[in-house]
N, C-alpha and C positions, 0 to 999 in steps of 0.2 A: 564452596564458596570461595575458591581462589579466581572467580572469573573476574576481570577486570571492570573498574568501575566503569559507569557512563562516560564521566571525564576523561578517563584514560583512552577509551574506545574513540570518541570525537577528535581527542588530541593525536589519535594514530592515523586518521582519513583527514585531518585539516591540510597537511602537504597537499593533497589532489584540488584545492580550491584554486591553484595555481595551473591556469590551462595550459603551457606547456608540460608541466609536469604530470598534469592528465594526461596528456596526449601521449607522453613516453609513457608512462605505467599502464595503459590500456595497449601499447602496442605490444610492452615483452611480455605483458599477463596472456595475451592473445597469439602469441608465438611459441610453435610447437616444442621449441629448442630455447637454449640460451640465448643471449642477445648480445651483439656487442656494440661499442661504441658509436663506431662507424655507420653501423647499419640503422641503431636509433636514430640517430641523428638524421640521415637519409629519411627514413620512414616520415618524420615530421616535419622536415624542412628547414632543419637547424644547424647551426657549426657542431663541429665536434667536442670543442670545449665549452659549449654552452650544456650539449647533451651531456657530458660527462659529470657537470656540477651536477645537474636536477637529479641523475639517476643516482650520485653518492648520496643527495640528501632522501631519497626514497630508500635508499639501504639502510640509511641512517634511522629512518621511521619503523622501519621493519616490514616494509609492505615491499621490497625486492631483497633477495640475497645475490651472493655472486658467486661466482668460481672462477678459475684461470685455465687456460687451454689456447695450444697454438692451434689455430685456425689452417694453418696452411697442411696440417695432416704431418709434418716431416718433424724429425727428431736428431739430436745431434748438432754439431757446430754449424751455424750459417742456417740454423732452423728458425732463429729469430726467438724473442721473448714469448712467453704464453700472455694472452690476449686478457683484459679483464672483461668475462662475460656476465650479464645480469639474467634473472628468471625470478618470477613472481615468487613470493615467501609464500611457506605452509601454512603461517599464520594466518587466522581466520577472525575478521573482524568484522560483528554484526552490529548494527544500531538501527532501534527502531523508535519513535517518539509516539505516544507514551511507550516505553518497552515493552517487548513482548518477549517471553521464555519461552517458548515452545519445547527448547530441549529439556528444560527441569521437568515438564510434564512429561514428557515422552521418556524421560529415566525412570521418573515413579510406575509410570506404565510398564517401561520393559522390567521393571524389579519385580513387580506385583505378579508378572505371568512367568518370570523366569524361578521364582519361588514356589509356582502354582502346580508344577509338573504332577507332583505325586498328592498335592492339597487339597482334599474333597469341600473346603469353603467355597463357596462365591465369589466370583473375581472382584467384586464391588468391596467385599470384606477383606480382602487380600490388600486392595489397592489403598484402603482407607487406613490400613494398619501400616501400610508402606508410607504412606504421607503422613501419619503421625511420628512414626520413628526420624522421619526427614525432619520434621519441623522440632520434634525434641532435641534432636543435634545442632538446630541453628539455635534453640533457646538456652542450652548446655552453653556452646560455645558464648553465645549474650551473656549469659551468667559469670563464665571468667573474667569478663572485660571489669567487672564492677567488683566493690568490696563482699564480702562475705555477709555482712551486716548492710547490706542496700536496698533502699526502701521498693517499695514496687516500683514507683515512677523511674526512679534510676536503671530498674531494668527492662523497664518498657522503652528507655531511651536507646539503651544499649540494642535491645531488639529492633528495634525502628532502622538503626544504623544497618544494622547486618541486614536486614530484609531490602533495603537496597541493594544487594548484592544478587538477589533473587528476581529483582525485577520489578519489585513494588515500590511504588510511590510512599511510603510512612512519613506520616504527621504524626505529632505528639501533643496533645494538650494535658490538660493536669492529670487527668486518668485515665484518657483512651488513645490506642494506637488506631489512627484511621486511615486504611488503605485507598488510595486516591485513584488506583487503576487495579484492573487486573491482568497481570502479566501472561495471563492464559485466555486472553480473550478470543484469539481467533478460533481457538476451538471451541470456547463458551457457545459461540453462536447460533453451533449447531447442537452442542450437548453440554447445555446450560446446566442440566441438574447432577450430572457426572462432574463435570468442573467445579462446581458450587460445592459438592459433596467432598472434594478432594481439597479444595481450599480450606472448608471446614474441618477436617481430620488433620490437616498440616497444622493449623492455628492450635487446634486445641493439643496435639504435641506439643507446640512451641509454649504455648502456657505451662504445661507440666514441668517442662525442661528449663524453665525460668527458675523454677524452686521457690514459687511465693503462694502459699493458699490465697492470697487476694486477688491473683492474677487469673482470669479466666476469657475464653476465646468466646463469642457472643454472634449466633447467624443472625444477623440483620440486614436481609437484601435492600439495596436503596439505589436510586440511579446514578450514575455519576462515580461510584466507586465499589471496590470489592465487597462480597456479601457478606463479609465478616469482621468482625472488632475484636482488637484486644483490650480488653477495661480490667481496671484496678477497682477492686470493691472496698466502701469503707470499713 
């Protein structure tokens, strides 16, 4: 649940909308080693000062990182000052619209497989249990954000906010959380029953984690949204 929000990730790549900055980033990212200002400037056909400005903006955005090294290979008196070099940052930024979170699904699959080495239960049962436990953890976290006396709707609102971090576009009306997308859609295209079952188990676990006997997960497939709703009964 510590993944950057979609807004943060869009902000992270916004500097690449500037053509010169984008060209510098692509040059540095495609180089086998760290790149100096002079080499980067020559590669994209601009002056050194302008290259330095844009490279440092990319560092501030977290897209590049720096190191210092004498390019001559010499050391000692007369060797000159170390040069400031740039290389691609190890930080990974993924953006899909609407969001896709294959990493979450892959993590659930991997956990289910890891725990099943000596488990005679069918793989689907282990996957459902893993997804349910994951959902329950989200539900408990959402519950921690509201008063212990909070009603079902307040708990649903907190849940919807956290579901954004898992890639769901969640909206809340008076008594229902609707998931307007499936963040696992790319896998669901070929394995719909498997993914829908995982979604259902996750939301059932989340309903339990929210700690209200009025909240339930309802399997209700429909075009244009996820196959599960979170609802508060009257």
